[in-house]
N, C-alpha and C positions, 0 to 999 in steps of 0.2 A: 481514403484515410481509414475506412473500416477494416481493411485487410492487414494493416500493420499490427504487430504484436505489442503488448502493454509496454514492454521495455523500450521499444522504439518510440512509442507515443510519450513515454515518460521523458526520455532523452531529448525528444524534439521540442518539448515545452521548456527545456533549459533547466530541469530539476536535477539535483544530485541527491542520492539516498541520505547522505548526512545532513545536508541542508533541509531536506524535508523532514527528517527526524527531529532536528532541532526545532523546527517550527510546530510540529504536531504531536511531540511527546507530552504525556500527561503532566510530568513534573520535569523540570529543567536540570535534573542532576545527571552526572555521566552515566550511571547504571541505567536509568530510564531511557535516555537518549540512545544508548548502544542497543538496548532491547528493541527499541523502536526502529532503528536502522536495520538490525537482522531481520525483523519481521517484514520490513519493506523489500529487502532483498529476496526473501522467500516469496513474497507476492509477485514480484517482477519476474522471478524464474519459474513461477507456477507451482511451487512446492506448497504454498499456503493459499487456501481458497476461502477460509471462513466457514466452510461447511463441516469440519470435523469437530467432534466434541472436545478433543484435547486442546484445541486452539482457544486461546483466551479472547476476550472481546476486543482486544487491541487489533487483531487481524481485520475484524468486521469494520471497526472504526476507521482504519486506515484505507481500506477499500472504499468505503462510503466517501472518504475525503477525496480519494483519487477520482471517484465518479463526478464529484462537484467540480473538480479541476479540469475535467474533460479528458482524463487519461483512460479511465475505465468506460468502455462502451457497452451499452446493453443492459439487461437486468442484473441486479446483484445476485450472486450465486445462491444465497439462501432465500430469495424471494420467488424462485421457480416453482 
């Protein structure tokens, strides 16, 4: 299972980006859910890693949650 990419592991868990965004958005309004969904898609595609200064704390929070859910394997990018 370690050789699977993050998107495959996410899909195998039965998650969808929108449902995950609704569950883990800070606030339950449309704007915040959409921002969270876009961030999740960036993480799954590899465009966001949580190590860039211009990324907000949402990226790190979502990656940490993905690790708790067993989707992210290995150390968190900012803990290296």
